[in-house]
N, C-alpha and C positions, 0 to 999 in steps of 0.2 A: 504493500500500500504506500509506495513512495510517491509523494506529491511535490517534491522539492522543486523540480525544474518548472513544471506548470505553475506552481504557486508563485515562484519568484518572477515569472513572466507577468502574472497578474499584478503582483506588488509593484513591478516597475511601471506598468501602465497606470496604476493608481497614483503612484508617486509623481509621475510626469504630468498627469492631467488634473490633479486637484491640489489646492493649497489652502491654507488657513491663515491669512495674514493677521497679525496682531494677537495670535494665540500662543500662549507660553506654557511649557511644562513646569512641574515643581522645580524649584531652583531658580526660576525666572520670576518676574513680577507677579504672575497670576497665582503662583503657588508659594506664598510666603510663610506658610505655617511651619513651626518648628517641629521637626520629626525626630529630634534627638533627645527629647525630654526623658528624664530618669523615670517618669511615671508611665512610659510606654508599656503596652500590653504585649509587645513582640514576643512570640513564642520561639522555641528552639528551631521549629520548622522555618519561621520567617528569618531568623538569624542565619540559617544555612542558605536560604534562598531569598534575599531581600527583594522587595517589590516596589520600593518608593520611587525608583527611577521610571517606573511604568505607571505612576499615579498622576492623574491629571485633575487639577482643580480649576474650574472655570473662573474667569476674571470677575464675574458678578457674584461669586459665592459670599454669603454673609453668615457669620456664625450664629446670628440670631434667628435664622430661618432654616428649618429642616430641609435638607437637599436629598433628592433621590440618589441612589448608588447603582451604577451599572458595572458589572464584571464581564469582561470579554475573555473568552478562552480560545486559544489558538488551535489550529489543526496539527496533526502529526507531521513532524519535520520542520514546522514553522516555529517562530518565536512570537511573543506578545507584540513586539514592535512591528514585525512583518505583518501580523494579522491586522494591526491598527492601520498600516499603510493600505491594506486591501479594503478595509471597511470604512476608514476615515470617520470614526466616531468622535474624535476630538472636536470636529466642527459642530457636531450635534450637541455635544456636552456644552460647548461655549454658547450655543444658541439657546439651549433650554435649561442650563444651570444645574445639571446633575454631576455629581462626583463620578469619576471614571477610572477604572484600574484594569490593566491588561497584563497580568503576570505571566511568567514563564513556567512551563513544566520542567521536569528533570530531564537530563540527557540519558538515553539508553546506551547500551554497550557499543553501539556503532555511531554514537554522537548525535542522534536525533532527539530533539525535544518531544516529550510526550506527556499525556495525562493518564494516570491509572484510573480509567473511567469505569465503564461497565465490564462485565466478563467477556464482551465481544471486542473491546477496543480500549487501550492500545498498548498494554504492557507486554510487548512481544517477548521480552526476555525474563519475565517473572521477577522483576525488581521489587514490586509491591510498595512503592512510596505511598504514604498516606495523604494523597492529594485532596481528598474530601476534607480532612482536618486542616490541611494547609490553606485551602480557600476560606474555610470558616474562620481561621485565625486572622487572615487578611481582613475579612469583613469586620471582625470584632476590633481589630487594631485600628481600622479606619473609623469605626464608631467611637473609639476612645479619643480620637484626635479632631473629629469634625462632627458637626450637627447633622446626623444622617436621619432621614425620614424612614423609620423602621417599617412602615407600610409600603415602601417603594424601593425594595432591593431586588434587582433584576439580574438575570444571567443571559448572555448571548454567546453562542458557541458555533464554531465551524468544524465539521468533520469529527476528529477526535475530541475537540472541545465541545461539539454538540452532544456527543455521548456523555461527556463529563457534566454538561448542564443537566441532562436527564438524571444522572446519578445524584447530583446535589439536590435536585428537586425531590427525588425519592427519599433521600436521607434527611433533608432539612426543609421539609415543606412548611414548617412553622416560620421559617425565615424568609424564603424567597416568594415574592408575589407573582412573578412570571418569568418565563424563559422563552427565548427564540433560538431553537437549534436549526442550523442550516446543514443538511446532509449528515445527519447522525440520529440514532434512534435510542429508545429505551431498552430495558431488559426483555429478552424473549421470555424468560421465566419471571412472571409477574410477582411471584412470592418474594423476589429479591427487591421489589420496589415497595417500600414500607410507608409511603406517603400517607399521613393521617389528616392532612389539611389540604384544601383546594389550592391548586397552583394553575395560573393561566398559562396555557401552552400554545405557542404559534409555531407549528412545525413547517419548515420550508425545505423543499427538495425538488431536484430536477428528475424527471422520469426517464432521462437518458444518462443518468449518473453511472459511469462504468466502475467507480471505486466503491461507493456505498449504494448498493442496488436499491432502487425505489421500492421494490417488492420484498426486500429483505433477503437474507441468505447467510453466507458465511461458511465456515469461520474465516476471519480475515488473517489470522495467524494460526500456526499449528496448535498452540495451546489455548486457543480462544473458543468461545461459545458462538452459537448462531445469534443473529440479530433479527428483529422483526422489521417489516417494512413501515413506510410512513403511515399508511392507512391503519395498520394494526396499532402502531404507536399512539396515534391520536385516539383510537378507540379505547385503548387501555387507560389513557388519561381521562377520557370522558366518563368511563366507569368509576374511576377514583373520585372524580369531581361531582358525581351524581347527576351528570347531564342526561337529557332525555332524547328519545328518538334516534335517528340515524344521521350519519355524516351526510350533509345536504349541500349540494352546489348552490351558491348564492346567486349565480348568474353574473357575478362581478368578475371582470378580468383586469389585471394590472400588468404594467410593463416593468419587470425586474431585471431581465437579462437584455442588455442593449445590443447584444450580438444576434438576437433573434428578432424576427419581424413581428410587428404589431404588439398587442397586449397579450403575451403568451402565457401568463400565469393565472390559473383558475383558483378562485377562493371558495373553499368549502368549510362548513362549520357545524358544530353541534349546538343545540339549545341548552344553555347552562345557566343555572341560577347562581352558582358559585364557580369561579375559576373557568373562564372562557377557554374553549378548545377550537382551534382552527388549523386547517391544512392549506398551504399555498403550494400548488403544484406547478413547477416551471416546465411546461410542455416543451420537450426537446432540449431541456437544460441539462448540463453536465455537472461535474463535481465542483467546478470553479466558475460559476456564472459571471458574466461580465456586468458587474453591478455598477450603477450610476452613483458615484460618490462625490462628485464635484458640486459644492454648494453654490457655485456661480451659475450653474445650469438649473433652470427652474422646471424643465420638462424632460423626462418625468421627474417626480420628486426623488431625492436621493434615497438609497437603500436605508441609510441610518435614520432619516426622517420618517420613513414608513414604519420601520420596526419599533423605533422608540415611541412614535405616535401611538402604536398599538399597545405597547407595554404601559404607557402612561395612563391609558384608559382602564387599567386593571390593577389597582393597588390592592393590598390586603384589606379585607373588610374592617 
């Protein structure tokens, strides 16, 4: 499941075609908070894998106002910084005022960053890092330093990071209000997903994905389990969230992949009282869709604006 070459091509395109003038990372004017206080809650996991260079604080942040928190989880072989170049969520953070972190997974024995997500993906060599605890430690550490809106903590993931977003939602459904996984699924064995609280789920997948099959399959590695498809994934979350009826096409189509003609993405959803569940199917889309991420282009809306707009509509009750 090596994505490196194709991923870096997309990153180059994103870096060359989008910019965010006036936006600064921590260490610059926008992020002036002191992260070295002796009162920090940094765990041993954070000490071994610091995340603060990948933490973005929008220039409009005010400590007196609770801010949403978005965690972006990269794909296998990528890094947080590369995933940010692909998704360009900094621009969305600056526009909407949410705190934003895009940490790195650990390196496997052949030097690729990965997340120990579900049993299907992607601890290929059995290292078993406690990435679920690591992400939770990051969330708690950020909460100790900033005024975080506890009802608006969200996960966005791609590929391996999408699988990881599902695992975190399963294990910490009391914390995360919503997730947007692109090209990654939940557990095939639903007894491993112990979510006790509703989580809003927006599953996004190309039906021509040759890396993570839209219809499910696997195993991706010799020591891995099978994974469900996107339709099964949203069905499992609909059951957990107590949604009714069946997955229904809304009749709405949107343009997510700029390399494909017209509005190629179909929107389907369940009727849910708690924790919305939707599936956006990119017809003809592959594992690395050509996402519109340049905020200077108004048509179509950027990928980040679309998915954060959806998440922001679904806080914890």
